[in-house]
C-alpha positions in Angstrom: -11.5 8.2 -12.1 -11.5 5.7 -9.2 -13.3 2.5 -8.3 -15.0 1.1 -5.3 -14.6 -2.6 -4.4 -17.8 -3.9 -2.8 -17.6 -7.1 -0.8 -20.9 -8.3 0.4 -22.2 -11.4 2.3 -25.0 -13.3 0.6 -27.8 -14.8 2.7 -26.1 -18.3 2.5 -22.9 -16.9 4.1 -20.8 -16.7 0.9 -19.0 -13.5 -0.1 -19.4 -11.8 -3.4 -17.5 -8.8 -4.8 -18.0 -6.3 -7.5 -16.3 -3.1 -8.7 -18.2 0.1 -9.2 -17.1 3.5 -10.4 -16.8 6.0 -7.7 -19.1 8.3 -9.6 -21.8 5.6 -9.5 -21.4 4.8 -5.8 -23.6 6.6 -3.3 -21.7 7.0 0.0 -24.5 8.9 1.7 -26.4 5.8 2.8 -23.2 4.2 4.1 -21.5 7.1 5.9 -22.4 5.7 9.3 -20.4 2.6 8.6 -17.0 4.3 8.1 -16.3 5.2 11.7 -17.0 1.9 13.4 -14.3 -0.3 14.8 -16.1 -3.5 13.9 -14.9 -5.4 10.9 -18.4 -6.4 9.5 -20.1 -3.7 7.6 -17.3 -1.2 7.5 -15.9 1.0 4.8 -12.1 1.0 4.4 -10.5 3.8 2.4 -7.4 2.4 0.8 -6.0 5.3 -1.2 -6.6 8.9 -1.6 -3.8 9.8 -3.9 -1.8 8.4 -6.7 1.4 6.5 -5.8 4.7 8.2 -6.3 6.7 5.2 -7.5 10.0 7.1 -7.8 9.7 8.3 -4.2 8.9 4.8 -3.1 12.0 3.5 -5.0 14.2 6.2 -3.4 12.9 5.3 0.1 13.5 1.6 -0.5 17.0 2.2 -1.8 17.9 4.5 1.1 16.5 1.9 3.5 18.5 -0.9 1.9 21.7 1.2 1.8 21.2 2.1 5.4 21.6 -1.5 6.5 24.9 -3.2 7.0 26.1 -5.6 4.2 25.7 -9.2 5.0 28.9 -11.1 5.9 30.6 -12.6 2.8 29.2 -10.1 0.3 32.0 -7.5 0.4 33.2 -8.8 -3.0 30.2 -7.4 -4.8 31.0 -3.8 -3.8 32.2 -1.5 -6.6 34.0 1.7 -5.7 30.8 3.7 -6.3 28.7 1.4 -4.2 31.3 1.5 -1.4 31.1 5.3 -1.5 27.3 5.2 -1.5 27.2 2.8 1.5 29.7 5.0 3.4 27.6 8.1 2.8 24.4 6.3 4.1 26.1 4.9 7.1 
């Protein structure tokens, strides 16, 4: 089950928002809005799949370990962390 966030402008220029279930939202009348490059009146698809948090964690860890350690922080390295940093260098 998914949800659609609707953000609409009221006649007085204010913005309102509401959440609707995907099953209750009719995209057929709004299909022409999704391809435009204008910001007003567009549909933005934000997610088409569930997040893989473990894969994101692994990517973040690999990115972090791929960077050099800041000067003055060598004292925090354990033998295991030194080996891990060496493997990612």
